[in-house]
mmCIF file as gemmi writes it, N, C-alpha and C atoms, coordinates in Angstrom:
data_model
loop_
_atom_site.group_PDB
_atom_site.id
_atom_site.type_symbol
_atom_site.label_atom_id
_atom_site.label_alt_id
_atom_site.label_comp_id
_atom_site.label_asym_id
_atom_site.label_entity_id
_atom_site.label_seq_id
_atom_site.pdbx_PDB_ins_code
_atom_site.Cartn_x
_atom_site.Cartn_y
_atom_site.Cartn_z
_atom_site.occupancy
_atom_site.B_iso_or_equiv
_atom_site.pdbx_formal_charge
_atom_site.auth_seq_id
_atom_site.auth_asym_id
_atom_site.pdbx_PDB_model_num
ATOM 1 N N . MET Axp A 1 ? 4.615 23.186 16.226 1 0 ? 1 A 1
ATOM 2 C CA . MET Axp A 1 ? 4.454 24.473 15.303 1 0 ? 1 A 1
ATOM 3 C C . MET Axp A 1 ? 3.32 24.79 14.671 1 0 ? 1 A 1
ATOM 4 N N . LYS Axp A 2 ? 2.792 26.129 14.642 1 0 ? 2 A 1
ATOM 5 C CA . LYS Axp A 2 ? 1.469 26.33 14.32 1 0 ? 2 A 1
ATOM 6 C C . LYS Axp A 2 ? 1.565 26.172 12.656 1 0 ? 2 A 1
ATOM 7 N N . CYS Axp A 3 ? 0.175 25.996 12.162 1 0 ? 3 A 1
ATOM 8 C CA . CYS Axp A 3 ? 0.119 25.703 10.609 1 0 ? 3 A 1
ATOM 9 C C . CYS Axp A 3 ? 0.351 27.058 10.022 1 0 ? 3 A 1
ATOM 10 N N . SER Axp A 4 ? 0.925 27.013 8.853 1 0 ? 4 A 1
ATOM 11 C CA . SER Axp A 4 ? 1.481 28.088 7.882 1 0 ? 4 A 1
ATOM 12 C C . SER Axp A 4 ? 0.289 28.633 7.091 1 0 ? 4 A 1
ATOM 13 N N . ILE Axp A 5 ? -0.826 27.823 6.978 1 0 ? 5 A 1
ATOM 14 C CA . ILE Axp A 5 ? -1.901 28.169 6.249 1 0 ? 5 A 1
ATOM 15 C C . ILE Axp A 5 ? -2.804 29.308 6.887 1 0 ? 5 A 1
ATOM 16 N N . ASP Axp A 6 ? -3.216 30.39 6.086 1 0 ? 6 A 1
ATOM 17 C CA . ASP Axp A 6 ? -3.88 31.488 6.828 1 0 ? 6 A 1
ATOM 18 C C . ASP Axp A 6 ? -5.128 31.059 7.281 1 0 ? 6 A 1
ATOM 19 N N . GLY Axp A 7 ? -5.405 31.407 8.683 1 0 ? 7 A 1
ATOM 20 C CA . GLY Axp A 7 ? -6.677 31.098 9.223 1 0 ? 7 A 1
ATOM 21 C C . GLY Axp A 7 ? -6.79 29.603 9.763 1 0 ? 7 A 1
ATOM 22 N N . CYS Axp A 8 ? -5.893 28.819 9.787 1 0 ? 8 A 1
ATOM 23 C CA . CYS Axp A 8 ? -5.893 27.526 10.097 1 0 ? 8 A 1
ATOM 24 C C . CYS Axp A 8 ? -5.425 27.451 11.568 1 0 ? 8 A 1
ATOM 25 N N . PRO Axp A 9 ? -6.073 26.878 12.563 1 0 ? 9 A 1
ATOM 26 C CA . PRO Axp A 9 ? -5.724 26.913 13.913 1 0 ? 9 A 1
ATOM 27 C C . PRO Axp A 9 ? -4.747 25.677 14.117 1 0 ? 9 A 1
ATOM 28 N N . GLY Axp A 10 ? -4.814 24.855 13.218 1 0 ? 10 A 1
ATOM 29 C CA . GLY Axp A 10 ? -3.975 23.57 13.64 1 0 ? 10 A 1
ATOM 30 C C . GLY Axp A 10 ? -2.51 23.607 13.756 1 0 ? 10 A 1
ATOM 31 N N . GLU Axp A 11 ? -1.995 22.642 14.11 1 0 ? 11 A 1
ATOM 32 C CA . GLU Axp A 11 ? -0.463 22.394 14.594 1 0 ? 11 A 1
ATOM 33 C C . GLU Axp A 11 ? 0.158 21.339 13.829 1 0 ? 11 A 1
ATOM 34 N N . TYR Axp A 12 ? 1.359 21.565 13.469 1 0 ? 12 A 1
ATOM 35 C CA . TYR Axp A 12 ? 1.987 20.25 12.691 1 0 ? 12 A 1
ATOM 36 C C . TYR Axp A 12 ? 2.365 19.331 13.561 1 0 ? 12 A 1
ATOM 37 N N . GLU Axp A 13 ? 2.327 18.177 13.162 1 0 ? 13 A 1
ATOM 38 C CA . GLU Axp A 13 ? 2.791 16.774 13.784 1 0 ? 13 A 1
ATOM 39 C C . GLU Axp A 13 ? 3.598 16.037 13.027 1 0 ? 13 A 1
ATOM 40 N N . ALA Axp A 14 ? 4.785 15.508 13.606 1 0 ? 14 A 1
ATOM 41 C CA . ALA Axp A 14 ? 5.69 14.786 12.742 1 0 ? 14 A 1
ATOM 42 C C . ALA Axp A 14 ? 4.973 13.192 12.408 1 0 ? 14 A 1
ATOM 43 N N . LYS Axp A 15 ? 4.925 13.026 11.139 1 0 ? 15 A 1
ATOM 44 C CA . LYS Axp A 15 ? 4.164 11.616 10.785 1 0 ? 15 A 1
ATOM 45 C C . LYS Axp A 15 ? 5.246 11.12 9.574 1 0 ? 15 A 1
ATOM 46 N N . LYS Axp A 16 ? 4.734 9.855 9.163 1 0 ? 16 A 1
ATOM 47 C CA . LYS Axp A 16 ? 5.359 9.156 8.155 1 0 ? 16 A 1
ATOM 48 C C . LYS Axp A 16 ? 4.38 9.197 6.828 1 0 ? 16 A 1
ATOM 49 N N . ILE Axp A 17 ? 4.824 9.652 5.788 1 0 ? 17 A 1
ATOM 50 C CA . ILE Axp A 17 ? 3.871 9.77 4.732 1 0 ? 17 A 1
ATOM 51 C C . ILE Axp A 17 ? 4.356 8.861 3.514 1 0 ? 17 A 1
ATOM 52 N N . MET Axp A 18 ? 3.309 8.539 2.418 1 0 ? 18 A 1
ATOM 53 C CA . MET Axp A 18 ? 3.576 8.036 1.112 1 0 ? 18 A 1
ATOM 54 C C . MET Axp A 18 ? 3.669 9.266 0.181 1 0 ? 18 A 1
ATOM 55 N N . HIS Axp A 19 ? 4.872 9.716 -0.333 1 0 ? 19 A 1
ATOM 56 C CA . HIS Axp A 19 ? 5.142 10.687 -1.159 1 0 ? 19 A 1
ATOM 57 C C . HIS Axp A 19 ? 5.126 10.303 -2.547 1 0 ? 19 A 1
ATOM 58 N N . THR Axp A 20 ? 4.433 11.018 -3.61 1 0 ? 20 A 1
ATOM 59 C CA . THR Axp A 20 ? 4.265 10.452 -5.005 1 0 ? 20 A 1
ATOM 60 C C . THR Axp A 20 ? 4.843 11.776 -5.605 1 0 ? 20 A 1
ATOM 61 N N . VAL Axp A 21 ? 5.838 11.28 -6.687 1 0 ? 21 A 1
ATOM 62 C CA . VAL Axp A 21 ? 6.284 12.377 -7.596 1 0 ? 21 A 1
ATOM 63 C C . VAL Axp A 21 ? 6.589 11.805 -8.903 1 0 ? 21 A 1
ATOM 64 N N . ARG Axp A 22 ? 6.394 12.607 -10.133 1 0 ? 22 A 1
ATOM 65 C CA . ARG Axp A 22 ? 6.696 12.235 -11.385 1 0 ? 22 A 1
ATOM 66 C C . ARG Axp A 22 ? 8.038 12.563 -11.691 1 0 ? 22 A 1
ATOM 67 N N . HIS Axp A 23 ? 8.895 11.474 -12.186 1 0 ? 23 A 1
ATOM 68 C CA . HIS Axp A 23 ? 10.326 11.858 -12.31 1 0 ? 23 A 1
ATOM 69 C C . HIS Axp A 23 ? 10.54 11.147 -13.58 1 0 ? 23 A 1
ATOM 70 N N . HIS Axp A 24 ? 10.955 11.983 -14.56 1 0 ? 24 A 1
ATOM 71 C CA . HIS Axp A 24 ? 11.466 11.505 -15.769 1 0 ? 24 A 1
ATOM 72 C C . HIS Axp A 24 ? 10.271 10.634 -16.697 1 0 ? 24 A 1
ATOM 73 N N . GLY Axp A 25 ? 9.01 11.388 -16.318 1 0 ? 25 A 1
ATOM 74 C CA . GLY Axp A 25 ? 7.851 10.821 -16.959 1 0 ? 25 A 1
ATOM 75 C C . GLY Axp A 25 ? 7.288 9.791 -16.309 1 0 ? 25 A 1
ATOM 76 N N . GLN Axp A 26 ? 7.77 9.11 -15.208 1 0 ? 26 A 1
ATOM 77 C CA . GLN Axp A 26 ? 7.292 8.002 -14.554 1 0 ? 26 A 1
ATOM 78 C C . GLN Axp A 26 ? 6.859 8.369 -13.069 1 0 ? 26 A 1
ATOM 79 N N . VAL Axp A 27 ? 5.953 7.706 -12.792 1 0 ? 27 A 1
ATOM 80 C CA . VAL Axp A 27 ? 5.354 8.049 -11.335 1 0 ? 27 A 1
ATOM 81 C C . VAL Axp A 27 ? 6.179 7.113 -10.466 1 0 ? 27 A 1
ATOM 82 N N . VAL Axp A 28 ? 6.622 7.993 -9.391 1 0 ? 28 A 1
ATOM 83 C CA . VAL Axp A 28 ? 7.455 7.262 -8.33 1 0 ? 28 A 1
ATOM 84 C C . VAL Axp A 28 ? 6.917 7.407 -7.06 1 0 ? 28 A 1
ATOM 85 N N . VAL Axp A 29 ? 6.609 6.319 -6.264 1 0 ? 29 A 1
ATOM 86 C CA . VAL Axp A 29 ? 5.977 6.555 -5.023 1 0 ? 29 A 1
ATOM 87 C C . VAL Axp A 29 ? 7.028 6.094 -3.904 1 0 ? 29 A 1
ATOM 88 N N . ILE Axp A 30 ? 7.209 6.891 -2.955 1 0 ? 30 A 1
ATOM 89 C CA . ILE Axp A 30 ? 8.412 6.759 -2.114 1 0 ? 30 A 1
ATOM 90 C C . ILE Axp A 30 ? 7.345 6.631 -0.685 1 0 ? 30 A 1
ATOM 91 N N . ASP Axp A 31 ? 7.67 5.549 0.054 1 0 ? 31 A 1
ATOM 92 C CA . ASP Axp A 31 ? 6.853 5.241 1.481 1 0 ? 31 A 1
ATOM 93 C C . ASP Axp A 31 ? 7.604 5.533 2.573 1 0 ? 31 A 1
ATOM 94 N N . HIS Axp A 32 ? 7.242 5.886 3.688 1 0 ? 32 A 1
ATOM 95 C CA . HIS Axp A 32 ? 7.759 6.249 4.787 1 0 ? 32 A 1
ATOM 96 C C . HIS Axp A 32 ? 8.571 7.48 4.945 1 0 ? 32 A 1
ATOM 97 N N . VAL Axp A 33 ? 8.06 8.365 4.48 1 0 ? 33 A 1
ATOM 98 C CA . VAL Axp A 33 ? 8.776 9.662 4.426 1 0 ? 33 A 1
ATOM 99 C C . VAL Axp A 33 ? 8.555 10.562 5.402 1 0 ? 33 A 1
ATOM 100 N N . PRO Axp A 34 ? 9.421 10.976 6.06 1 0 ? 34 A 1
ATOM 101 C CA . PRO Axp A 34 ? 9.085 12.035 7.264 1 0 ? 34 A 1
ATOM 102 C C . PRO Axp A 34 ? 8.447 13.33 6.914 1 0 ? 34 A 1
ATOM 103 N N . ALA Axp A 35 ? 7.504 13.714 7.686 1 0 ? 35 A 1
ATOM 104 C CA . ALA Axp A 35 ? 6.911 15.01 7.118 1 0 ? 35 A 1
ATOM 105 C C . ALA Axp A 35 ? 6.216 15.513 8.331 1 0 ? 35 A 1
ATOM 106 N N . ASP Axp A 36 ? 5.716 16.963 8.242 1 0 ? 36 A 1
ATOM 107 C CA . ASP Axp A 36 ? 5.157 17.556 9.162 1 0 ? 36 A 1
ATOM 108 C C . ASP Axp A 36 ? 3.674 17.703 8.617 1 0 ? 36 A 1
ATOM 109 N N . ILE Axp A 37 ? 2.73 17.355 9.488 1 0 ? 37 A 1
ATOM 110 C CA . ILE Axp A 37 ? 1.378 17.245 8.749 1 0 ? 37 A 1
ATOM 111 C C . ILE Axp A 37 ? 0.433 18.247 9.735 1 0 ? 37 A 1
ATOM 112 N N . CYS Axp A 38 ? -0.32 19.186 9.143 1 0 ? 38 A 1
ATOM 113 C CA . CYS Axp A 38 ? -1.397 19.792 10.048 1 0 ? 38 A 1
ATOM 114 C C . CYS Axp A 38 ? -2.443 18.857 10.314 1 0 ? 38 A 1
ATOM 115 N N . SER Axp A 39 ? -2.631 19.022 11.646 1 0 ? 39 A 1
ATOM 116 C CA . SER Axp A 39 ? -3.799 18.193 12.187 1 0 ? 39 A 1
ATOM 117 C C . SER Axp A 39 ? -4.915 18.693 12.02 1 0 ? 39 A 1
ATOM 118 N N . VAL Axp A 40 ? -5.348 20.002 11.45 1 0 ? 40 A 1
ATOM 119 C CA . VAL Axp A 40 ? -6.69 20.142 11.064 1 0 ? 40 A 1
ATOM 120 C C . VAL Axp A 40 ? -6.956 20.171 9.595 1 0 ? 40 A 1
ATOM 121 N N . CYS Axp A 41 ? -5.866 21.072 8.765 1 0 ? 41 A 1
ATOM 122 C CA . CYS Axp A 41 ? -6.235 21.231 7.214 1 0 ? 41 A 1
ATOM 123 C C . CYS Axp A 41 ? -5.382 20.052 6.5 1 0 ? 41 A 1
ATOM 124 N N . GLY Axp A 42 ? -4.588 19.66 7.145 1 0 ? 42 A 1
ATOM 125 C CA . GLY Axp A 42 ? -3.705 18.368 6.409 1 0 ? 42 A 1
ATOM 126 C C . GLY Axp A 42 ? -2.433 18.767 5.595 1 0 ? 42 A 1
ATOM 127 N N . ASP Axp A 43 ? -2.088 20.052 5.618 1 0 ? 43 A 1
ATOM 128 C CA . ASP Axp A 43 ? -0.951 20.662 5.092 1 0 ? 43 A 1
ATOM 129 C C . ASP Axp A 43 ? 0.149 19.866 5.318 1 0 ? 43 A 1
ATOM 130 N N . VAL Axp A 44 ? 1.009 19.591 4.388 1 0 ? 44 A 1
ATOM 131 C CA . VAL Axp A 44 ? 2.362 18.745 4.47 1 0 ? 44 A 1
ATOM 132 C C . VAL Axp A 44 ? 3.467 19.648 4.134 1 0 ? 44 A 1
ATOM 133 N N . LEU Axp A 45 ? 4.273 19.557 5.122 1 0 ? 45 A 1
ATOM 134 C CA . LEU Axp A 45 ? 5.535 20.184 5.003 1 0 ? 45 A 1
ATOM 135 C C . LEU Axp A 45 ? 6.908 19.234 4.96 1 0 ? 45 A 1
ATOM 136 N N . LEU Axp A 46 ? 7.71 19.178 3.9 1 0 ? 46 A 1
ATOM 137 C CA . LEU Axp A 46 ? 8.948 18.447 4.047 1 0 ? 46 A 1
ATOM 138 C C . LEU Axp A 46 ? 10.02 19.231 4.343 1 0 ? 46 A 1
ATOM 139 N N . ARG Axp A 47 ? 10.771 18.781 5.22 1 0 ? 47 A 1
ATOM 140 C CA . ARG Axp A 47 ? 12.131 19.413 5.658 1 0 ? 47 A 1
ATOM 141 C C . ARG Axp A 47 ? 12.977 19.631 4.409 1 0 ? 47 A 1
ATOM 142 N N . PRO Axp A 48 ? 13.71 20.48 4.541 1 0 ? 48 A 1
ATOM 143 C CA . PRO Axp A 48 ? 15.049 20.538 3.316 1 0 ? 48 A 1
ATOM 144 C C . PRO Axp A 48 ? 15.877 19.171 3.296 1 0 ? 48 A 1
ATOM 145 N N . ASP Axp A 49 ? 16.382 18.739 4.38 1 0 ? 49 A 1
ATOM 146 C CA . ASP Axp A 49 ? 17.052 17.661 4.316 1 0 ? 49 A 1
ATOM 147 C C . ASP Axp A 49 ? 16.311 16.354 3.735 1 0 ? 49 A 1
ATOM 148 N N . THR Axp A 50 ? 14.987 16.296 3.992 1 0 ? 50 A 1
ATOM 149 C CA . THR Axp A 50 ? 14.266 15.236 3.411 1 0 ? 50 A 1
ATOM 150 C C . THR Axp A 50 ? 14.098 15.426 1.971 1 0 ? 50 A 1
ATOM 151 N N . VAL Axp A 51 ? 13.736 16.573 1.484 1 0 ? 51 A 1
ATOM 152 C CA . VAL Axp A 51 ? 13.826 16.988 0.051 1 0 ? 51 A 1
ATOM 153 C C . VAL Axp A 51 ? 15.248 16.585 -0.486 1 0 ? 51 A 1
ATOM 154 N N . ARG Axp A 52 ? 16.265 16.766 0.108 1 0 ? 52 A 1
ATOM 155 C CA . ARG Axp A 52 ? 17.49 16.221 -0.574 1 0 ? 52 A 1
ATOM 156 C C . ARG Axp A 52 ? 17.739 14.964 -0.583 1 0 ? 52 A 1
ATOM 157 N N . LYS Axp A 53 ? 17.21 14.352 0.459 1 0 ? 53 A 1
ATOM 158 C CA . LYS Axp A 53 ? 17.304 12.798 0.457 1 0 ? 53 A 1
ATOM 159 C C . LYS Axp A 53 ? 16.602 12.263 -0.669 1 0 ? 53 A 1
ATOM 160 N N . ILE Axp A 54 ? 15.326 12.846 -0.812 1 0 ? 54 A 1
ATOM 161 C CA . ILE Axp A 54 ? 14.358 12.27 -2.005 1 0 ? 54 A 1
ATOM 162 C C . ILE Axp A 54 ? 15.24 12.424 -3.325 1 0 ? 54 A 1
ATOM 163 N N . GLU Axp A 55 ? 15.762 13.627 -3.554 1 0 ? 55 A 1
ATOM 164 C CA . GLU Axp A 55 ? 16.341 14.184 -4.778 1 0 ? 55 A 1
ATOM 165 C C . GLU Axp A 55 ? 17.419 13.168 -5.051 1 0 ? 55 A 1
ATOM 166 N N . ALA Axp A 56 ? 18.102 12.734 -4.104 1 0 ? 56 A 1
ATOM 167 C CA . ALA Axp A 56 ? 19.479 11.86 -4.14 1 0 ? 56 A 1
ATOM 168 C C . ALA Axp A 56 ? 18.866 10.435 -4.517 1 0 ? 56 A 1
ATOM 169 N N . LEU Axp A 57 ? 17.832 9.923 -3.996 1 0 ? 57 A 1
ATOM 170 C CA . LEU Axp A 57 ? 17.151 8.709 -4.149 1 0 ? 57 A 1
ATOM 171 C C . LEU Axp A 57 ? 16.7 8.588 -5.544 1 0 ? 57 A 1
ATOM 172 N N . LEU Axp A 58 ? 16.124 9.705 -6.165 1 0 ? 58 A 1
ATOM 173 C CA . LEU Axp A 58 ? 15.786 9.785 -7.53 1 0 ? 58 A 1
ATOM 174 C C . LEU Axp A 58 ? 17.068 9.481 -8.454 1 0 ? 58 A 1
ATOM 175 N N . GLN Axp A 59 ? 18.008 10.116 -8.242 1 0 ? 59 A 1
ATOM 176 C CA . GLN Axp A 59 ? 19.273 10.268 -8.892 1 0 ? 59 A 1
ATOM 177 C C . GLN Axp A 59 ? 20.066 8.769 -8.884 1 0 ? 59 A 1
ATOM 178 N N . ASP Axp A 60 ? 19.751 8.036 -8.015 1 0 ? 60 A 1
ATOM 179 C CA . ASP Axp A 60 ? 20.416 6.727 -7.955 1 0 ? 60 A 1
ATOM 180 C C . ASP Axp A 60 ? 19.682 6 -9.005 1 0 ? 60 A 1
ATOM 181 N N . LYS Axp A 61 ? 20.541 4.804 -9.467 1 0 ? 61 A 1
ATOM 182 C CA . LYS Axp A 61 ? 19.833 4.025 -10.495 1 0 ? 61 A 1
ATOM 183 C C . LYS Axp A 61 ? 19.485 2.614 -9.772 1 0 ? 61 A 1
ATOM 184 N N . HIS Axp A 62 ? 19.024 2.5 -8.715 1 0 ? 62 A 1
ATOM 185 C CA . HIS Axp A 62 ? 18.692 1.397 -7.868 1 0 ? 62 A 1
ATOM 186 C C . HIS Axp A 62 ? 17.218 0.991 -8.395 1 0 ? 62 A 1
ATOM 187 N N . GLN Axp A 63 ? 16.923 -0.396 -8.279 1 0 ? 63 A 1
ATOM 188 C CA . GLN Axp A 63 ? 15.734 -0.971 -8.759 1 0 ? 63 A 1
ATOM 189 C C . GLN Axp A 63 ? 14.858 -0.548 -7.712 1 0 ? 63 A 1
ATOM 190 N N . PRO Axp A 64 ? 13.457 -0.211 -7.806 1 0 ? 64 A 1
ATOM 191 C CA . PRO Axp A 64 ? 12.553 0.031 -6.864 1 0 ? 64 A 1
ATOM 192 C C . PRO Axp A 64 ? 12.295 -1.436 -6.138 1 0 ? 64 A 1
ATOM 193 N N . VAL Axp A 65 ? 11.849 -1.275 -4.814 1 0 ? 65 A 1
ATOM 194 C CA . VAL Axp A 65 ? 11.559 -2.368 -3.971 1 0 ? 65 A 1
ATOM 195 C C . VAL Axp A 65 ? 10.269 -3.007 -4.516 1 0 ? 65 A 1
ATOM 196 N N . SER Axp A 66 ? 9.25 -2.459 -4.977 1 0 ? 66 A 1
ATOM 197 C CA . SER Axp A 66 ? 8.34 -3.104 -5.672 1 0 ? 66 A 1
ATOM 198 C C . SER Axp A 66 ? 7.608 -2.066 -6.9 1 0 ? 66 A 1
ATOM 199 N N . THR Axp A 67 ? 6.708 -2.913 -7.602 1 0 ? 67 A 1
ATOM 200 C CA . THR Axp A 67 ? 6.072 -1.868 -8.547 1 0 ? 67 A 1
ATOM 201 C C . THR Axp A 67 ? 4.505 -1.973 -8.227 1 0 ? 67 A 1
ATOM 202 N N . VAL Axp A 68 ? 3.731 -0.815 -8.688 1 0 ? 68 A 1
ATOM 203 C CA . VAL Axp A 68 ? 2.372 -0.901 -8.444 1 0 ? 68 A 1
ATOM 204 C C . VAL Axp A 68 ? 1.808 -0.59 -9.766 1 0 ? 68 A 1
ATOM 205 N N . PRO Axp A 69 ? 0.352 -0.99 -9.96 1 0 ? 69 A 1
ATOM 206 C CA . PRO Axp A 69 ? -0.312 -0.626 -11.044 1 0 ? 69 A 1
ATOM 207 C C . PRO Axp A 69 ? -0.711 0.961 -10.968 1 0 ? 69 A 1
ATOM 208 N N . LEU Axp A 70 ? -0.781 1.323 -12.175 1 0 ? 70 A 1
ATOM 209 C CA . LEU Axp A 70 ? -1.07 2.915 -12.339 1 0 ? 70 A 1
ATOM 210 C C . LEU Axp A 70 ? -2.274 2.965 -13.162 1 0 ? 70 A 1
ATOM 211 N N . TYR Axp A 71 ? -3.389 3.519 -12.499 1 0 ? 71 A 1
ATOM 212 C CA . TYR Axp A 71 ? -4.796 3.624 -13.225 1 0 ? 71 A 1
ATOM 213 C C . TYR Axp A 71 ? -4.879 5.034 -13.628 1 0 ? 71 A 1
ATOM 214 N N . GLU Axp A 72 ? -5.472 5.298 -14.687 1 0 ? 72 A 1
ATOM 215 C CA . GLU Axp A 72 ? -5.787 6.634 -15.197 1 0 ? 72 A 1
ATOM 216 C C . GLU Axp A 72 ? -7.202 7.201 -15.087 1 0 ? 72 A 1
ATOM 217 N N . PHE Axp A 73 ? -7.397 7.996 -14.264 1 0 ? 73 A 1
ATOM 218 C CA . PHE Axp A 73 ? -8.916 8.488 -14.35 1 0 ? 73 A 1
ATOM 219 C C . PHE Axp A 73 ? -9.363 9.205 -15.298 1 0 ? 73 A 1
ATOM 220 N N . ALA Axp A 74 ? -10.309 8.686 -16.031 1 0 ? 74 A 1
ATOM 221 C CA . ALA Axp A 74 ? -10.571 9.199 -17.259 1 0 ? 74 A 1
ATOM 222 C C . ALA Axp A 74 ? -12.027 10.168 -17.082 1 0 ? 74 A 1
């Protein structure tokens, strides 16, 4: 599929990404998220079913697989 960014000649490719979101004041990192990435500009598209699955994951009270340090850029 052609990139949706005006003037970009790229095509979207299916890949897995690391998605970061702030949820209830905490930074949450979700690995291996399927996404479509533009081969030229890097635009990222998440499909509606993927977004719904991420939302459901955030609503669950499961413990994360691991934790990571968070650094603040001053």
